[in-house]
N, C-alpha and C positions, 0 to 999 in steps of 0.2 A: 538686887542691890549691889552685888559684887560687880556685875557687868557695868552698871552705871558709874561706880567708882573707878573702874578701869578706863572708861571713856573719858571721864573728867580728868584723870591723871594724864592720859595720853594727850588730850587737848592742851593741858597746861604746860607740858614739856616739849610740845612740838614747836618747830620754828614757825614764826608768823609768816603769812603769805606776803610775798613781795609785790609791790604795786604793779610792776611790769607783768608778773604772772597773772594778777587779777585782770588786767586789761586783755591779755591773750585769751584767758578763759571766757571773758564776757563777750569779746568781739571776734572770736575765732571764725564764726560762720558768716561774718559780714564781708569776708574776702580781703580785708586789709586795705591799706593805703600806702602810697609812696610819700615819704617825708624827706625833704632836703635838709641835711644837717650841715650847718656852716662850720668850717674849721677855724677856730679862734686861737690866737697865740696864748700861751700860758701867761698868767699875771705874775709880775715880780713880787717877791715876798715883801711884806710891810716891815720897815725898820722902825722899831719902837725904841 
């Protein structure tokens, strides 16, 4: 029972997995792909 409590507490306080890390873990063996990332200028702040 103590081991289960330790596992639950460790899981509760651990940082959640980031989406990018999940993709890397899932598709690591697929070899990857090349993605073209377009460079967009920053937006001007909204004046309210």
